[in-house]
C-alpha positions, 0 to 999 in steps of 0.5 A: 897508524890511525887517521880519522876522517870527518864527512863534511861539516856543516854550518856552527852545529858542525863546527861545535860537534868538532870542539866537543868531539874530535879531541876525546876521540883523539886521546880515546882512540889512540888517533895519530891524524884527523883530516875533515872536509870543511867546505860547508862550515859556513852556514853550510856554504863555503868557509873562510880562513878564520874558520879554517883556524877554528876547525883546527883548533878543535883537532882537525890537522888539515881541512878539504874542499869541495864544489863550494871552494869558492863560495867566500871569496875572502878564501881565495887569497888565503888559500895560496899561503894556507897551508892548513886547508887543500882544495881539490887537484884537479882543479885547472892550472893556475887557480889558488891554493894547492890539491896535496900536502904531506902531514908529520904525525907526532910520532915523525910518521908522514901522511899524504892527502889528496884532494880530488873532485869528481865530474859526473852530475857536478856541473857547478865547476869545469874540472880536469879528469879526476882519475889520471889526476888522482893516479898522478897526484898519488905517485908524487906522493909516494916518493914522500910517503907510503901513507896516503888518504884521498878525499874524492868529493862527488855525487855519483855513486859510481865515479866514487866506487870507480875511483876506489878501484882505480887507486886500490894498492896506490894509495891507503884510502879513499873516502868519499864526500859531498853527498851528506849521507854516510854509506855502510860500504866500508871495506878494504880493497884487494890491494889494501886500500880502504874504502867508503863511498861517502863518510857522512855529514858532521851538523845538524842531525834532524835538517835535510842534509844540513839545511832547515827541513820546513825550507827545504820542503817548502822548495819541492813543493813550490818551486820557489827559492827560499832563504836557506837556513841551517837546521837546529837542534840535534847534531851528528858526526859522521867519520870513518877511522882508518887504520893503517901500516906506516911501513907499507901503507896498506890498510889494516882496517876502516871503520864508520863513525855515526854519532848523534848528540842532543840539541842545546840551547839556541842562544849557545848554539 
C-alpha cells in the first residue's frame, strides 16, 4: 500500500495546493492514505475546526499537529470530538484530544498514525519525554495493525534521527516536520522503517519558511517584531510517499516529493 505524508501546510497558499494537487496525486500514484501536518494552516499559526474540514475535503484523511496546536483556542473544544485531527501524544495527561488514531483505507487496510513532538529546542511547551511515549504508542497500535506512521514534530535533526533509530522495526515510517525545509535523507532503515528527517513545507515557495520575506528580513536587521504575513507568489508541495507491505508493516521504499507551482492572481489566492 502507499501512504502520502504532506509536510506542514502553511496558510491559504498551502491549503490551495492541497485543493489542487491531493486528489490528482491520489489517482496518479494509487495512494491509499493521505496524512498532512496542518498546524500552520491558519495564516501560519494554528488551525481551526473549519480548516480541518477544508483539508479533509481536499483529500486528506488525517491531520496531525505540533507546537502550534493551541494557537487557535477554538480548536481545543473540538479536539476531543474531531476524529480527523491528532495533537502530539506526549502532551500532558488531561489535555483535550488524542495522539494516535487507526484509519481504515478504502481497501480495508488499517493504518495507525502517531503524532509526536520533540523537546530539544522546543521551549514553547513542557512535554513528556517523546522516546518512551512514542514506543508505548506504537506498541498499543500494533495490537490493531502492523502499518504505523509517525509524524515526529521537532526542531533538532539529532533528536529526529535518534527517533528513527529508536523506532526502527516497530513502525512503518518516521517522518519529521516543523523546520519547513525538506531534507535529502529519505531511506529505509535496516529493520524496515522508512525515515525522513523533515518532509518540508507545503505553501509559499518564495518566503522565509512561509512568511513574507521582507518582514522576516526586517526582524533580523532591526530585532523589532513585525506584523507577520504569509508570503504571496509561487507555491510548493513537500511530501513523502511511503510504500508499505501491509502484511508485515515493513516499508518497501520512501520517495521525497517536491513540486513548485506558478503564482496565481492575488484576488483568487
